[in-house]
C-alpha positions as CSV (number, residue, x, y, z in Angstrom):
1,X,-0.4,-7.0,22.8
2,X,-1.4,-9.6,20.2
3,X,-4.8,-7.9,19.6
4,X,-3.0,-4.7,19.0
5,X,-0.7,-6.3,16.4
6,X,-3.7,-7.8,14.6
7,X,-5.5,-4.5,14.5
8,X,-2.3,-2.8,13.4
9,X,-1.9,-5.2,10.5
10,X,-5.4,-4.4,9.3
11,X,-4.9,-0.6,9.7
12,X,-1.6,-0.6,7.8
13,X,-3.2,-2.7,5.1
14,X,-6.1,-0.2,4.7
15,X,-3.6,2.7,4.7
16,X,-1.5,1.0,2.1
17,X,-4.5,0.3,-0.1
18,X,-5.9,3.8,0.2
19,X,-2.6,5.6,-0.3
20,X,-1.8,3.5,-3.4
21,X,-5.2,4.2,-4.9
22,X,-4.9,7.9,-4.3
23,X,-1.4,8.0,-5.8
24,X,-2.7,5.9,-8.8
25,X,-5.4,8.5,-9.5
26,X,-2.8,11.3,-9.2
27,X,-0.4,9.4,-11.4
28,X,-3.0,8.8,-14.1
29,X,-4.1,12.5,-14.0
30,X,-0.5,13.6,-14.4
31,X,0.0,11.2,-17.3
32,X,-3.1,12.5,-19.0
33,X,-1.7,16.1,-18.6
34,X,1.9,15.6,-19.7
35,X,1.9,12.3,-21.5
36,X,5.2,11.1,-20.0
37,X,5.5,7.3,-20.2
38,X,7.3,7.1,-16.9
39,X,4.2,8.4,-15.2
40,X,2.2,5.6,-16.7
41,X,4.6,3.0,-15.4
42,X,4.6,4.6,-12.0
43,X,0.8,4.5,-12.1
44,X,0.8,0.8,-12.9
45,X,3.2,0.2,-9.9
46,X,0.7,2.0,-7.7
47,X,-2.1,-0.2,-9.1
48,X,0.0,-3.2,-8.2
49,X,0.5,-1.9,-4.7
50,X,-3.2,-1.2,-4.3
51,X,-4.0,-4.8,-5.3
52,X,-1.4,-6.1,-2.9
53,X,-2.7,-3.9,-0.2
54,X,-6.3,-5.0,-0.7
55,X,-5.2,-8.7,-0.6
56,X,-3.1,-8.0,2.5
57,X,-6.0,-6.2,4.2
58,X,-8.5,-8.9,3.5
59,X,-6.1,-11.6,4.6
60,X,-5.2,-9.8,7.8
61,X,-8.8,-9.1,8.6
62,X,-9.7,-12.8,8.0
63,X,-6.8,-14.0,10.2
64,X,-6.9,-11.4,12.9
65,X,-7.6,-14.0,15.6
66,X,-4.6,-16.0,14.5
67,X,-2.4,-12.9,14.2
68,X,-3.4,-11.9,17.8
69,X,-2.0,-15.2,19.0
70,X,1.3,-15.2,17.2
71,X,4.1,-12.9,16.3
72,X,3.7,-12.7,12.6
73,X,5.7,-10.6,10.1
74,X,2.6,-9.2,8.4
75,X,2.5,-5.8,10.1
76,X,6.2,-5.4,9.3
77,X,5.8,-6.4,5.7
78,X,2.9,-4.0,5.3
79,X,4.9,-1.2,6.8
80,X,7.8,-2.0,4.3
81,X,5.4,-1.9,1.4
82,X,4.0,1.4,2.6
83,X,7.6,2.8,2.7
84,X,8.1,1.6,-0.8
85,X,5.0,3.3,-2.0
86,X,6.1,6.5,-0.4
87,X,9.6,6.3,-1.9
88,X,8.2,5.6,-5.3
89,X,6.0,8.7,-5.0
90,X,8.9,10.8,-3.8
91,X,11.0,9.5,-6.8
92,X,8.7,11.0,-9.3
93,X,7.7,14.1,-7.4
94,X,8.5,17.1,-9.5
95,X,10.0,19.9,-7.4
C-alpha cells in the first residue's frame, strides 16, 4: 500500500503542476483579450500553484522510498491544492 501512496503523491503533483500551467496560459490569454485586472491576479495565483506543484512533485519523487514506508500527508495536501486550483478556476469562469 505504501508504494501506491508514493506513486499517488507523484501523480497528483504532476497533475497539479500541469493543470496550473494550463490554467495560467488560459488566464493570461483571457487577460490579453479583455484586460481585466482580476484575470491577471488569478493568473499569478495559478503561477504560484504551478511553482508549488513543481516543488511538490520533485520532492515527492525524491522521497518516494520514504513515502512508501510511512503514512505521510503529502498526497492529501496535493489533493487539497488541486481542489483549490479547481475552485479558483470555477470562481472566474464566465458563464
